[in-house]
N, C-alpha and C positions, 0 to 999 in steps of 0.2 A: 507875740505870734511871729513865727519864722515865715518869711515870704515864700521860701522854697517849699516848706511844708504845706502852706496854703495852696500853692499851685498844684502840688501833687494831689492833695485832697480834693481840689476843685476838679481835676481830671477824673479822679476815682468816682466822685459823687455825681458828676455830669453823666458818666456812663450809666451808673446804677439808677439814678433818678429818671433818666430818659427811658431806660429799659422798663423800669417799674411803672412808668406812666403810660407806656405804649398801649396796653390793653384798654385802659380807661379812655385814652384818646381815641382809639378806634371805635369803642362803644359810642362815645359822644358824637363822633363824625358820621359813623355809619347808621346807627339806629336812632339817635336823637337829632340828627341833621344839623349839628352845630358846626357848620363849615364856613360861616362868614368870616371875613378877616378879623372882625372884632372878637368873635368867639375863639378863633385860633390864637389870637394875640393874648386874650385873657388866660387861656389854658397854658400857653407857653410862659406867660409871666408868673403864674402860680408855680409851675415846675421850676422856673429859674429861682424863685424865692426859696424853694426847698433845697436846690443845689447850693445856693449861698449859705443857707442855714446849716446844712450838714457839713459843708466844707469849713465853715467858721468854727462850729462846735468841735470838730475833730482836729482843728489846727491849734486851738488854745492849749496852753500848757495845762496838763492834767492827765487823768487816766485814759481819756479817749484819744490822745495824741501819742501816747507811749505804745509803740508797736508790741511790746512784750506784756503789757498789762492785760489782765483777763477781760476787762470791759472793752478794750480796743479789739482784742481778738474775737470776743463774742459779737461785737457789732459787725465786724467784717464777715464772720460766719453767718450771722443773721441776714446781712445784705446778699450774700451768695445764695442762701436758701430762698430769699424773696425773689432774687433774679431767676432762679429755677421755676418758681411758681409763676412768675410773669411769662417766662418762655413757654411753659406748658399751657398757660392761658391763651397765648397767641395761636396755639394749635387748635384749641377748642372754639375760638371766636367765630369761625365761619358758620358754625351750626347754632341757630337760634335756640334749638331745644337744649343744647348743652350750656348755653350762656348762664344758666342758673348755678352752674358749678364754678363759675369764675369769681374769685373773691372781690375783684374790682367792681363787678356789677353790684354786689351787695354793699360795698363801701360807698359807691356813688349813690345808690338808693338811700342809704342811711344818711349821707350828707345832705341830700335834697330834703329829706324828711326833717332832719334836725334844724336846718336853716329856715324851712317853711314854718315850722312850729315856733321858732324864735321870733320870726317876723310877725306871726299872729299875736304872740304875747306882747311884743313891743308896740304893736299898732292897734290895740284895743279890739281884738277879735277879727280884724280884717286881715286877709292873707295878702299882704303887700309883697310877699316874696313868692307869688304864684308863678313859679319859674317855668314849669314845663307845660303849662296850658297855653294853647295857641301856637303860633308859628315860632319854633325854636330859633330859626335863622334871624329873627328880629330882636333877640335878647341883647341886652347891653353888657358892657365890660364887667361892671362890678358884681352882678349876680353870678356870672360864669366864673369870675376870679374867686369869689367867696366860696362857691360850691367846690371848685377844684382844690382850693386850700383846705377846706374841711375834709374832703376826701383824702387829701395828702396827709392830714393829721391822723385820720383813721388808719390809713395804710402805715403810717409811721408808728402808731400804737401797736399794730400787728408786728411790725419790725422789732419794736421794743419787747414784745412778748416772746418772739422767736429768739431774740438776743438774751432774754432772761433765762430761757431754757438752755440756750447755748452756754451761758455762764455756769449754770449748774452742771452741765455735762463736762465742760472744760475743767472746772475745779475738781470734779469727781475723778476724771481721768488723770489730772496732774497729781492728785493725792495718791491714787493707786500706784502711779509710776514712782513717786517719791518713796512710798513705803516698800515697794518691790526693790528699788535701788538700795535702800537702807538695809533691807534684809540680806540682799546678796553681798553687800559690802561688809556686813558684820559676820556672815557665815559663808565662807568660800565654797562649802560643799553644795550650796543651793544652786549655783550657776552650773 
């Protein structure tokens, strides 16, 4: 891994991860009242985990670190699309009625449900991860960190799906361009 590449990727993913986390962070702070220093530290630690994860994965030698490789280009396009979705979500956030249209709301809802169900299964039917009952400000670091990580993985899965469709689009576009260039090179009357 090249240190200069890692620093560049670290800056890139810091911007994108913070922007992508902002709608969820606002939902947690405004509507779930997760404003305690422990809650904020847990959420920031999970966001930092994703920043380091993405920066490392895109800095390792391979298709994600090669700027011209289709996977690298698709991931960057997927990150831009996800950034636009986050930006538009920020415009909708002030309205509680429109909150249901924010993907981060559903990702958070799903992450809490998945972790609560996993805790029930692991603790013989008791809901040891009964996270959002009671005073949210009293929640400890680990449940908030785990929930934020799970939500981040769900959002990353969405990014992966966006990137998959971007790969299909980019390959199709590149193929059409290649064949158009090949036809115009072989038949000068086409241009």
